[in-house]
C-alpha positions, 0 to 999 in steps of 0.5 A: 325693056324699060327696066332693062335698061335702066338697070344698064344704066345705072351699072356703073364701070365698078359693076361691070368689071365686078360681073365680068369677073364672076362670070370668069371665076365661073368658066375657071372653076369649070376648068379647075384652073386656080387663076378662078380664085385671082377672080373671086377675090378681085370680084367678091372685093369689090362686091363687098366695097358697092355693097357697103356703099349702097347700106346692104351691110350684109351682103356687103358682110357674104362678099368679104366672105367670099375674098376670104375663100378665095385665098384659101381656094388658092391656097388649097389647090395650089397644095394639090397642084405641087401634089401633082393631083390637079385631077383629083376630084372629090366625092363627099356622100350622100348621107354627109350631103342630105344631113348639110342639106337638113341642116341649112334648110334648119339655120335659114329658116331659124336667121328668117325667122331672127330677123323677122322679128325686128323687119318684115322680111316675107316669104323672099326673106326666107329665100334669101337667107337660104341663098346666102347659107348654101351659097357660103357652104358649097363656096367651101365644097369648091375650095375642097373640089367637092363634085356635088359642088355644082349640083348645089350651083344648078340649084342654089341659082336657080333660087337666085333667078327666081328671086331677083325676078321677083324684085324686078331686077332683070339684068341680075335674073339674065346674069345668074340665068348664066350662072346655071348654064355655067354650073351645068357646063361645070358639073359635065367638066369634072365629071369628065376629067373623072372620067380620065382621071379614073381611066389612067388610074385603072390602067396604070394598076391593070395586070 
């Protein structure tokens, strides 16, 4: 309880705003609402500045990437809407996903070994690298409306929960538990949307 109270008291108003906007991003993304990208842009911009101020350059760089992807995601989804295809959800073949997962795991191990040469990052450094790289990859899948992105997020956020809990970041762990639940909802919502679109298509082309 003391750890939770300490984390809550240490949170600044900017951190609180960024966390709320991050949750809104996931909620709007699950609803296929383009405003998710505005929430992501503002939230990630705040986190970029916060992490830079506390001397976490890699986390700052990751959030700067999220800022760029928020702009790209807005542009990509806007193009889909202009084509009146806002319910179009894509699938990538399982072989594509298996190759991507294998490549990301190898890249995570290689990056961790490289960093470990100068800093003793230990076991959690490998997990940290994996969470970061898979997050970068999966954010791109969201911009392309690939259904499987939610499956990735379920595992990424679950791994992040373990990572943050092991470091005593209980408030952040709680936040990512919410992310896991919202990722499950996102998967359900996108599947329902796709099924509805498939039903409409089959009706239009029925003899």
